[in-house]
PyMOL CGO cylinders between C-alpha atoms (Angstrom):
from pymol import cmd
from pymol.cgo import CYLINDER

trace = [
    CYLINDER, 21.87, 1.50, -0.63, 23.01, 5.05, -1.28, 0.3, 1, 1, 1, 1, 1, 1,
    CYLINDER, 23.01, 5.05, -1.28, 26.26, 4.47, -3.16, 0.3, 1, 1, 1, 1, 1, 1,
    CYLINDER, 26.26, 4.47, -3.16, 27.46, 6.50, -6.13, 0.3, 1, 1, 1, 1, 1, 1,
    CYLINDER, 27.46, 6.50, -6.13, 28.33, 5.22, -9.58, 0.3, 1, 1, 1, 1, 1, 1,
    CYLINDER, 28.33, 5.22, -9.58, 29.74, 7.04, -12.60, 0.3, 1, 1, 1, 1, 1, 1,
    CYLINDER, 29.74, 7.04, -12.60, 30.26, 6.08, -16.20, 0.3, 1, 1, 1, 1, 1, 1,
    CYLINDER, 30.26, 6.08, -16.20, 30.66, 7.24, -19.77, 0.3, 1, 1, 1, 1, 1, 1,
    CYLINDER, 30.66, 7.24, -19.77, 28.74, 5.93, -22.74, 0.3, 1, 1, 1, 1, 1, 1,
    CYLINDER, 28.74, 5.93, -22.74, 25.53, 5.90, -24.68, 0.3, 1, 1, 1, 1, 1, 1,
    CYLINDER, 25.53, 5.90, -24.68, 22.51, 7.17, -22.73, 0.3, 1, 1, 1, 1, 1, 1,
    CYLINDER, 22.51, 7.17, -22.73, 18.89, 7.11, -23.88, 0.3, 1, 1, 1, 1, 1, 1,
    CYLINDER, 18.89, 7.11, -23.88, 16.55, 9.55, -22.11, 0.3, 1, 1, 1, 1, 1, 1,
    CYLINDER, 16.55, 9.55, -22.11, 12.78, 9.24, -22.41, 0.3, 1, 1, 1, 1, 1, 1,
    CYLINDER, 12.78, 9.24, -22.41, 9.59, 10.18, -20.54, 0.3, 1, 1, 1, 1, 1, 1,
    CYLINDER, 9.59, 10.18, -20.54, 7.54, 7.43, -18.93, 0.3, 1, 1, 1, 1, 1, 1,
    CYLINDER, 7.54, 7.43, -18.93, 3.88, 7.69, -18.02, 0.3, 1, 1, 1, 1, 1, 1,
    CYLINDER, 3.88, 7.69, -18.02, 4.08, 5.49, -14.97, 0.3, 1, 1, 1, 1, 1, 1,
    CYLINDER, 4.08, 5.49, -14.97, 0.44, 5.90, -13.95, 0.3, 1, 1, 1, 1, 1, 1,
    CYLINDER, 0.44, 5.90, -13.95, -2.16, 6.61, -16.61, 0.3, 1, 1, 1, 1, 1, 1,
    CYLINDER, -2.16, 6.61, -16.61, -3.12, 9.20, -17.68, 0.3, 1, 1, 1, 1, 1, 1,
    CYLINDER, -3.12, 9.20, -17.68, -0.89, 11.95, -16.36, 0.3, 1, 1, 1, 1, 1, 1,
    CYLINDER, -0.89, 11.95, -16.36, 1.76, 10.85, -13.85, 0.3, 1, 1, 1, 1, 1, 1,
    CYLINDER, 1.76, 10.85, -13.85, 5.11, 10.97, -15.59, 0.3, 1, 1, 1, 1, 1, 1,
    CYLINDER, 5.11, 10.97, -15.59, 8.80, 10.79, -14.87, 0.3, 1, 1, 1, 1, 1, 1,
    CYLINDER, 8.80, 10.79, -14.87, 11.93, 11.14, -16.98, 0.3, 1, 1, 1, 1, 1, 1,
    CYLINDER, 11.93, 11.14, -16.98, 14.11, 8.04, -17.29, 0.3, 1, 1, 1, 1, 1, 1,
    CYLINDER, 14.11, 8.04, -17.29, 17.59, 7.34, -18.60, 0.3, 1, 1, 1, 1, 1, 1,
    CYLINDER, 17.59, 7.34, -18.60, 18.91, 3.97, -19.74, 0.3, 1, 1, 1, 1, 1, 1,
    CYLINDER, 18.91, 3.97, -19.74, 22.56, 3.09, -20.15, 0.3, 1, 1, 1, 1, 1, 1,
    CYLINDER, 22.56, 3.09, -20.15, 24.85, 0.15, -19.54, 0.3, 1, 1, 1, 1, 1, 1,
    CYLINDER, 24.85, 0.15, -19.54, 28.13, -0.52, -17.82, 0.3, 1, 1, 1, 1, 1, 1,
    CYLINDER, 28.13, -0.52, -17.82, 30.32, -3.44, -16.90, 0.3, 1, 1, 1, 1, 1, 1,
    CYLINDER, 30.32, -3.44, -16.90, 32.07, -6.02, -19.02, 0.3, 1, 1, 1, 1, 1, 1,
    CYLINDER, 32.07, -6.02, -19.02, 30.23, -6.03, -22.39, 0.3, 1, 1, 1, 1, 1, 1,
    CYLINDER, 30.23, -6.03, -22.39, 27.49, -3.81, -20.91, 0.3, 1, 1, 1, 1, 1, 1,
    CYLINDER, 27.49, -3.81, -20.91, 25.98, -6.61, -18.83, 0.3, 1, 1, 1, 1, 1, 1,
    CYLINDER, 25.98, -6.61, -18.83, 24.84, -4.18, -16.11, 0.3, 1, 1, 1, 1, 1, 1,
    CYLINDER, 24.84, -4.18, -16.11, 21.74, -2.18, -17.01, 0.3, 1, 1, 1, 1, 1, 1,
    CYLINDER, 21.74, -2.18, -17.01, 21.42, 1.27, -15.47, 0.3, 1, 1, 1, 1, 1, 1,
    CYLINDER, 21.42, 1.27, -15.47, 17.90, 2.74, -15.43, 0.3, 1, 1, 1, 1, 1, 1,
    CYLINDER, 17.90, 2.74, -15.43, 17.69, 5.97, -13.50, 0.3, 1, 1, 1, 1, 1, 1,
    CYLINDER, 17.69, 5.97, -13.50, 15.17, 8.71, -12.93, 0.3, 1, 1, 1, 1, 1, 1,
    CYLINDER, 15.17, 8.71, -12.93, 16.41, 12.12, -13.98, 0.3, 1, 1, 1, 1, 1, 1,
    CYLINDER, 16.41, 12.12, -13.98, 15.64, 14.71, -11.30, 0.3, 1, 1, 1, 1, 1, 1,
    CYLINDER, 15.64, 14.71, -11.30, 12.81, 16.95, -12.47, 0.3, 1, 1, 1, 1, 1, 1,
    CYLINDER, 12.81, 16.95, -12.47, 11.41, 18.87, -9.47, 0.3, 1, 1, 1, 1, 1, 1,
    CYLINDER, 11.41, 18.87, -9.47, 7.83, 19.13, -10.73, 0.3, 1, 1, 1, 1, 1, 1,
    CYLINDER, 7.83, 19.13, -10.73, 7.58, 15.40, -11.59, 0.3, 1, 1, 1, 1, 1, 1,
    CYLINDER, 7.58, 15.40, -11.59, 7.26, 12.39, -9.34, 0.3, 1, 1, 1, 1, 1, 1,
    CYLINDER, 7.26, 12.39, -9.34, 10.23, 10.13, -8.71, 0.3, 1, 1, 1, 1, 1, 1,
    CYLINDER, 10.23, 10.13, -8.71, 8.54, 6.75, -8.34, 0.3, 1, 1, 1, 1, 1, 1,
    CYLINDER, 8.54, 6.75, -8.34, 10.11, 3.50, -7.21, 0.3, 1, 1, 1, 1, 1, 1,
    CYLINDER, 10.11, 3.50, -7.21, 10.67, 1.79, -10.57, 0.3, 1, 1, 1, 1, 1, 1,
    CYLINDER, 10.67, 1.79, -10.57, 10.18, -1.69, -9.16, 0.3, 1, 1, 1, 1, 1, 1,
    CYLINDER, 10.18, -1.69, -9.16, 6.82, -0.64, -7.71, 0.3, 1, 1, 1, 1, 1, 1,
    CYLINDER, 6.82, -0.64, -7.71, 5.84, 0.74, -11.12, 0.3, 1, 1, 1, 1, 1, 1,
    CYLINDER, 5.84, 0.74, -11.12, 6.82, -2.60, -12.69, 0.3, 1, 1, 1, 1, 1, 1,
    CYLINDER, 6.82, -2.60, -12.69, 4.80, -4.52, -10.10, 0.3, 1, 1, 1, 1, 1, 1,
    CYLINDER, 4.80, -4.52, -10.10, 1.76, -2.32, -10.81, 0.3, 1, 1, 1, 1, 1, 1,
    CYLINDER, 1.76, -2.32, -10.81, 2.16, -3.25, -14.48, 0.3, 1, 1, 1, 1, 1, 1,
    CYLINDER, 2.16, -3.25, -14.48, 2.04, -6.98, -13.58, 0.3, 1, 1, 1, 1, 1, 1,
    CYLINDER, 2.04, -6.98, -13.58, 5.68, -7.70, -14.36, 0.3, 1, 1, 1, 1, 1, 1,
    CYLINDER, 5.68, -7.70, -14.36, 5.51, -11.12, -12.74, 0.3, 1, 1, 1, 1, 1, 1,
    CYLINDER, 5.51, -11.12, -12.74, 2.78, -12.15, -15.19, 0.3, 1, 1, 1, 1, 1, 1,
    CYLINDER, 2.78, -12.15, -15.19, 5.03, -11.12, -18.07, 0.3, 1, 1, 1, 1, 1, 1,
    CYLINDER, 5.03, -11.12, -18.07, 8.39, -12.41, -16.82, 0.3, 1, 1, 1, 1, 1, 1,
    CYLINDER, 8.39, -12.41, -16.82, 7.36, -15.33, -14.59, 0.3, 1, 1, 1, 1, 1, 1,
    CYLINDER, 7.36, -15.33, -14.59, 8.20, -16.16, -11.04, 0.3, 1, 1, 1, 1, 1, 1,
    CYLINDER, 8.20, -16.16, -11.04, 11.72, -17.56, -11.42, 0.3, 1, 1, 1, 1, 1, 1,
    CYLINDER, 11.72, -17.56, -11.42, 13.97, -15.50, -9.21, 0.3, 1, 1, 1, 1, 1, 1,
    CYLINDER, 13.97, -15.50, -9.21, 11.02, -13.94, -7.38, 0.3, 1, 1, 1, 1, 1, 1,
    CYLINDER, 11.02, -13.94, -7.38, 9.02, -10.75, -7.87, 0.3, 1, 1, 1, 1, 1, 1,
    CYLINDER, 9.02, -10.75, -7.87, 12.06, -8.43, -7.75, 0.3, 1, 1, 1, 1, 1, 1,
    CYLINDER, 12.06, -8.43, -7.75, 13.59, -10.37, -10.64, 0.3, 1, 1, 1, 1, 1, 1,
    CYLINDER, 13.59, -10.37, -10.64, 10.43, -10.03, -12.75, 0.3, 1, 1, 1, 1, 1, 1,
    CYLINDER, 10.43, -10.03, -12.75, 10.17, -6.32, -11.92, 0.3, 1, 1, 1, 1, 1, 1,
    CYLINDER, 10.17, -6.32, -11.92, 13.85, -5.77, -12.77, 0.3, 1, 1, 1, 1, 1, 1,
    CYLINDER, 13.85, -5.77, -12.77, 13.28, -7.45, -16.14, 0.3, 1, 1, 1, 1, 1, 1,
    CYLINDER, 13.28, -7.45, -16.14, 10.33, -5.14, -16.81, 0.3, 1, 1, 1, 1, 1, 1,
    CYLINDER, 10.33, -5.14, -16.81, 12.40, -2.06, -15.95, 0.3, 1, 1, 1, 1, 1, 1,
    CYLINDER, 12.40, -2.06, -15.95, 15.22, -3.22, -18.24, 0.3, 1, 1, 1, 1, 1, 1,
    CYLINDER, 15.22, -3.22, -18.24, 12.73, -3.91, -21.05, 0.3, 1, 1, 1, 1, 1, 1,
    CYLINDER, 12.73, -3.91, -21.05, 11.36, -0.38, -20.70, 0.3, 1, 1, 1, 1, 1, 1,
    CYLINDER, 11.36, -0.38, -20.70, 14.82, 1.17, -21.10, 0.3, 1, 1, 1, 1, 1, 1,
    CYLINDER, 14.82, 1.17, -21.10, 15.97, -1.18, -23.84, 0.3, 1, 1, 1, 1, 1, 1,
    CYLINDER, 15.97, -1.18, -23.84, 12.73, -0.70, -25.80, 0.3, 1, 1, 1, 1, 1, 1,
    CYLINDER, 12.73, -0.70, -25.80, 13.05, 3.08, -25.63, 0.3, 1, 1, 1, 1, 1, 1,
    CYLINDER, 13.05, 3.08, -25.63, 16.54, 2.78, -27.08, 0.3, 1, 1, 1, 1, 1, 1,
    CYLINDER, 16.54, 2.78, -27.08, 15.79, 0.48, -30.00, 0.3, 1, 1, 1, 1, 1, 1,
    CYLINDER, 15.79, 0.48, -30.00, 12.70, 2.16, -31.35, 0.3, 1, 1, 1, 1, 1, 1,
    CYLINDER, 12.70, 2.16, -31.35, 9.16, 2.94, -30.65, 0.3, 1, 1, 1, 1, 1, 1,
    CYLINDER, 9.16, 2.94, -30.65, 7.33, 6.18, -30.84, 0.3, 1, 1, 1, 1, 1, 1,
    CYLINDER, 7.33, 6.18, -30.84, 7.43, 9.19, -28.65, 0.3, 1, 1, 1, 1, 1, 1,
    CYLINDER, 7.43, 9.19, -28.65, 10.06, 11.68, -27.66, 0.3, 1, 1, 1, 1, 1, 1,
    CYLINDER, 10.06, 11.68, -27.66, 13.51, 10.54, -26.67, 0.3, 1, 1, 1, 1, 1, 1,
    CYLINDER, 13.51, 10.54, -26.67, 17.07, 11.76, -26.62, 0.3, 1, 1, 1, 1, 1, 1,
    CYLINDER, 17.07, 11.76, -26.62, 19.74, 9.27, -27.66, 0.3, 1, 1, 1, 1, 1, 1,
    CYLINDER, 19.74, 9.27, -27.66, 23.17, 10.54, -26.65, 0.3, 1, 1, 1, 1, 1, 1,
    CYLINDER, 23.17, 10.54, -26.65, 26.03, 8.61, -28.22, 0.3, 1, 1, 1, 1, 1, 1,
    CYLINDER, 26.03, 8.61, -28.22, 28.70, 9.34, -25.61, 0.3, 1, 1, 1, 1, 1, 1,
    CYLINDER, 28.70, 9.34, -25.61, 28.40, 11.28, -22.38, 0.3, 1, 1, 1, 1, 1, 1,
    CYLINDER, 28.40, 11.28, -22.38, 29.44, 11.17, -18.74, 0.3, 1, 1, 1, 1, 1, 1,
    CYLINDER, 29.44, 11.17, -18.74, 26.74, 10.32, -16.21, 0.3, 1, 1, 1, 1, 1, 1,
    CYLINDER, 26.74, 10.32, -16.21, 26.35, 9.92, -12.47, 0.3, 1, 1, 1, 1, 1, 1,
    CYLINDER, 26.35, 9.92, -12.47, 23.97, 7.57, -10.62, 0.3, 1, 1, 1, 1, 1, 1,
    CYLINDER, 23.97, 7.57, -10.62, 22.95, 7.77, -6.98, 0.3, 1, 1, 1, 1, 1, 1,
    CYLINDER, 22.95, 7.77, -6.98, 22.18, 4.09, -6.57, 0.3, 1, 1, 1, 1, 1, 1,
    CYLINDER, 22.18, 4.09, -6.57, 19.16, 2.93, -4.59, 0.3, 1, 1, 1, 1, 1, 1,
    CYLINDER, 19.16, 2.93, -4.59, 18.62, -0.64, -5.86, 0.3, 1, 1, 1, 1, 1, 1,
    CYLINDER, 18.62, -0.64, -5.86, 20.87, -3.41, -7.21, 0.3, 1, 1, 1, 1, 1, 1,
    CYLINDER, 20.87, -3.41, -7.21, 19.23, -6.59, -8.47, 0.3, 1, 1, 1, 1, 1, 1,
    CYLINDER, 19.23, -6.59, -8.47, 20.96, -9.68, -9.80, 0.3, 1, 1, 1, 1, 1, 1,
    CYLINDER, 20.96, -9.68, -9.80, 18.78, -11.37, -12.40, 0.3, 1, 1, 1, 1, 1, 1,
    CYLINDER, 18.78, -11.37, -12.40, 18.04, -15.10, -12.36, 0.3, 1, 1, 1, 1, 1, 1,
    CYLINDER, 18.04, -15.10, -12.36, 18.26, -15.11, -16.19, 0.3, 1, 1, 1, 1, 1, 1,
    CYLINDER, 18.26, -15.11, -16.19, 19.90, -12.71, -18.58, 0.3, 1, 1, 1, 1, 1, 1,
    CYLINDER, 19.90, -12.71, -18.58, 17.42, -10.11, -19.82, 0.3, 1, 1, 1, 1, 1, 1,
    CYLINDER, 17.42, -10.11, -19.82, 18.20, -8.17, -23.01, 0.3, 1, 1, 1, 1, 1, 1,
    CYLINDER, 18.20, -8.17, -23.01, 21.87, -9.05, -22.50, 0.3, 1, 1, 1, 1, 1, 1,
    CYLINDER, 21.87, -9.05, -22.50, 21.92, -7.89, -18.87, 0.3, 1, 1, 1, 1, 1, 1,
    CYLINDER, 21.92, -7.89, -18.87, 22.46, -9.92, -15.72, 0.3, 1, 1, 1, 1, 1, 1,
    CYLINDER, 22.46, -9.92, -15.72, 22.32, -7.04, -13.24, 0.3, 1, 1, 1, 1, 1, 1,
    CYLINDER, 22.32, -7.04, -13.24, 20.15, -3.93, -12.82, 0.3, 1, 1, 1, 1, 1, 1,
    CYLINDER, 20.15, -3.93, -12.82, 21.04, -0.73, -10.97, 0.3, 1, 1, 1, 1, 1, 1,
    CYLINDER, 21.04, -0.73, -10.97, 18.34, 1.90, -10.40, 0.3, 1, 1, 1, 1, 1, 1,
    CYLINDER, 18.34, 1.90, -10.40, 18.44, 5.29, -8.73, 0.3, 1, 1, 1, 1, 1, 1,
    CYLINDER, 18.44, 5.29, -8.73, 18.69, 8.96, -9.64, 0.3, 1, 1, 1, 1, 1, 1,
    CYLINDER, 18.69, 8.96, -9.64, 20.75, 9.63, -12.74, 0.3, 1, 1, 1, 1, 1, 1,
    CYLINDER, 20.75, 9.63, -12.74, 22.19, 12.94, -13.90, 0.3, 1, 1, 1, 1, 1, 1,
    CYLINDER, 22.19, 12.94, -13.90, 24.08, 13.81, -17.03, 0.3, 1, 1, 1, 1, 1, 1,
    CYLINDER, 24.08, 13.81, -17.03, 27.31, 15.65, -16.26, 0.3, 1, 1, 1, 1, 1, 1,
    CYLINDER, 27.31, 15.65, -16.26, 26.86, 17.96, -19.27, 0.3, 1, 1, 1, 1, 1, 1,
    CYLINDER, 26.86, 17.96, -19.27, 24.46, 20.76, -18.25, 0.3, 1, 1, 1, 1, 1, 1,
    CYLINDER, 24.46, 20.76, -18.25, 23.44, 21.45, -21.87, 0.3, 1, 1, 1, 1, 1, 1,
    CYLINDER, 23.44, 21.45, -21.87, 22.46, 17.81, -22.35, 0.3, 1, 1, 1, 1, 1, 1,
    CYLINDER, 22.46, 17.81, -22.35, 20.46, 17.93, -19.10, 0.3, 1, 1, 1, 1, 1, 1,
    CYLINDER, 20.46, 17.93, -19.10, 18.60, 20.98, -20.46, 0.3, 1, 1, 1, 1, 1, 1,
    CYLINDER, 18.60, 20.98, -20.46, 17.88, 19.10, -23.70, 0.3, 1, 1, 1, 1, 1, 1,
    CYLINDER, 17.88, 19.10, -23.70, 16.63, 16.11, -21.72, 0.3, 1, 1, 1, 1, 1, 1,
    CYLINDER, 16.63, 16.11, -21.72, 14.27, 18.28, -19.68, 0.3, 1, 1, 1, 1, 1, 1,
    CYLINDER, 14.27, 18.28, -19.68, 12.57, 19.53, -22.87, 0.3, 1, 1, 1, 1, 1, 1,
    CYLINDER, 12.57, 19.53, -22.87, 11.16, 16.02, -23.29, 0.3, 1, 1, 1, 1, 1, 1,
    CYLINDER, 11.16, 16.02, -23.29, 8.74, 16.64, -20.40, 0.3, 1, 1, 1, 1, 1, 1,
    CYLINDER, 8.74, 16.64, -20.40, 8.28, 20.41, -20.41, 0.3, 1, 1, 1, 1, 1, 1,
]
cmd.load_cgo(trace, "trace")
């Protein structure tokens, strides 16, 4: 897809072990659109970490078994990706950085319309996300270094 998207708002950054036991990436979850109905889940660029396809990670975690087949496998995988971001924001254990208000930039690689609303979202955008504030990016990187 390759388009660019920018926004300002709450961003939750967290590490994800996408393949047990040691393959990790650093994710960011935010929302945009009218009432935040578009979920943004992006991989923060960390040179020494992998940048996996999030839908492939979801498929490997059997997203279709969890979210059903309505809307097809991409829909189930998108729901899993959204759940991962939303869950990191609302609680759980482990390191995370919850930034109340910051500017961000997404290099979009996937856009998926959901068959059913998932965690208040009807659309998912994935790609590479960066925080415009260099100090916040440094803080985010400490979650995986």
